N, C-alpha and C positions, 0 to 999 in steps of 0.2 A: 641698273635703272630702277627708279622708284615707280611703284604702281600709280597710275594716274587714270583720270576719267575726263573726257572732253565733252563740252556742251557747245552747241552752236557751230556754224560753219563759216561765218564771215571772216575773211582773211584780209580785208582792206586795211585794218589796223592791226597792230601787234596784239596778241592774245592777252588775256588777264590770267595770271597764274595765282592761285590761292594756296597759302601754306598754313596749315593748322597748327595748334599748340600742343603742349604736353598732354598725353593721354587721349588725344583726339585722333581724327582721321579725315580724310577728304570727304567722307560721307556726312560729317557734321555740317558741311558747307553746301550740301547738294541743292537745297532749295534756293539759297542766294545765288549759287553758280547758274542755275537754270534761269533765274530772272535776269542776271547780267548778260546771259548768252542771247537774250532777245535782240541785242544790238552789237554784242562783241563775242567772239569765240572765247570761252572760258575754260580753264583747266584746273582741276583739283589733284592734289597728290597725297599720298600717304608717306610721311617721312620714315626713315629707317627705324626699325623696331616698333613701328606702328602699323595698324591696318594689315593690308596684304603685301606690304613691301618687305624687302629682305631683312633678315636678322643679322646684326653685327655685334661686335664686342665693345663698341664705343659710340658715343653720342656727342661728339665735339661739333662746335659751330663751323670750323673750317671744313670738316667732313660733310656736314649737312649742306653747306654752301656749294661744295663741289658736286653733291648729288643734284642740287637744284640747277646748277650750271649745265649738267648733262641733259636734264629735262628741257630747259629752254633751248638748248642746241637742237633738240629733237623736234620742238614745236614751232621753230621758225627763227631762232637766234636772238630775239629780243622780246621782252614782255613787260607789261605793267604788272606789278607784283603787290599782292596783299599778303601780309604775314601777321598772325596773331600770336601774342605771348611767346613761347619758345620759337614758333615759326616766324614771328617778327624779328627775333634776334638772328635767326638763320638768314632771313631775307636781308637784314642790314649787313651782315657779313658778306653776303653775295654782292650787294651793291658796292660795298667798300673795296672788295678784292677783285671784282669782275664787273666794273661799271658799264661796260659796253652791253651787258646783258639786260640792264634794267632801264627802261624809259622813265617810268614814274614809280614811286614807291609809297605804299600806304601801310604804315605800321600801327597795328591795332593794340592799344593798351599795354605797351611795354616800352622801356627805355634802354639805352646801351649801357647799362650799369649792372653791378651785382645785386642780387636780391637775397633775402634771408627767410624764405618760406620753406626751408628744408625740412623742418620737423613735420609740418602739416602734410607735405608731399610724401614723406616717408610713411606717415600714418595711413594715408590713402592707399599706398602700395601694400602695406601690410594687411589692410582690411581686404583688399582684392585677393591677395594670396591666401588669406585664411578662409575665404568663401569655399565651402565644400561643394564643388561643381558636380560631384557625383550625386548629390541630393537635390540639385536644381533642375527643374524640368520646364520652367517658364521664367520669363523676365520678371514677372510679378513676384515669384518666389525669391528670385535673387535680390530684388529690391527690398523685400521684407527682411531678408537675412543681413543685408548690408546696413539696414537702418539701426541695428544694435550698435554699430560703430561709427556710422556717418549720419549725422543729424539732418543735414540739408537734402531735401528731396531733389532739388535742381542739380546738386553735385552728383547724387547717386544716378539720376537720369542721364547725365553727361557720361559718367563712367560706364554705365551699362550699354551705351551704344557700341562699346568695344568688346562686349561679351558675345561670343558665339554659343548660344544655348545648345543648339543641336550637336555641335562638335565638342561641347563642354570644355572650352578653352578661351582664354583672353586673347584678343588680337593685339596684344602688347607684350613686349619682351620685358616682363616686370623685373626680373633679376638685374638685367643690364641698366634699365632706367633707374633702379634704385641705387646701384653702384655709381652711376654717372651723374646723380643729382647735383653734387657740387659743381660739376662742369656746366650742367644745364643752367643753374642759377647764376653763374658767373657770366662775364662777357670778356672776350679776348682782347688783348692790347693790339691795336692795328694802327700802323703809321700811315694812314691814308684818309681821304675824305671823299664823299660822294656829292657832287655838285648838282645832280639832277633834282627835279621837283620831288619833294618828300613831304608827306603829311603824317604827323603823329596824332592819331585819333584816340583820345582817352574816354573811358567810361565816366560819366558824370558823377557816379557814386563810387568810383574806384580810386584807390590811392597808389596805383602802379606807376603812374607818371606824375611826378611832383615838381613843384617849382624849382627845387634844388637840382633837378636833372637837366634843366634848360642848358647850362653850360656844356655838359657832356654831349647833349644833342647837337648844339650849334657847332661844337668843335669838329664833329664827324660829318654833320649834315648841315652845311652853312646856309642852304636855301630852304631849310625845313620850316613848315608851318605847323602850328599846334592848334588843336580844336578839341572840344568835349562834346559827347553825345549825351544830352540831358536824360536823366532817369535810367541810366544803364550802369551795370557793374562791370566786372572784368570780362565777362562773356557778352560784350555789348552787341555783337552781331546776332546773338540768340535773343537778347532782351528786346531789341527793336530792329528786326531784320529789314523792314522797309526803309527806315531812316538810314540805316547803314548802307543799304544799296544806293539810296539817293546821294549820299555823300560820296561814295565810290564813283558813281556815274559822273557827278559834277567834277571830281578831281581828275579822273582819267580822261574826261572828254576835252580837257584843255590842250 
């Protein structure tokens, strides 16, 4: 079972399940989960090989979907699901293969297609692995050390949320994630479709969801809507959390 955290107690409606992306964890979504939990029970999870969840030797989407299926079975049997990036692909596979588990699906800045960001992701993993944790005593020291290889302060801040400074270890199974990157960047062939309400919400400044992806989206999710959140990049929920929450509330409230 995946590690999870629950917010709120309302059980009149199905819970909202939030599924993070690559290198993330449920804690990245804590503030949004707390706000959504004002009206709906909300659950965040750590996917396999992330956060405090179990370590495995693979990171395939059918396996991640099966992990999420077990979580939804534990929290009530059906859920509204938010999935970002890799978590969005896992949520899509869940909806396509186990549609009874998903009432509504919000996919954040990802499409059901292969991507070619392998080199940049490999470089991030290499930088994390090269960080000499024995010499790191504060998050600030870790940030300064990573700055030599990762220019973006926001990317460093995101990655460092998965660093346990006291235990001097990453809360990521970096070796497996590195090996499994081709699988993570791909999307499995699935002979099915999900007819439930689906929203593909793209970052206004991001190029992860493109016009040429519309055909693939509509083939698998015939009732999908598409929208953009202006002024946001790939981490749209971090760039404009209140706007993201408002969009999620409106979509799930229907």
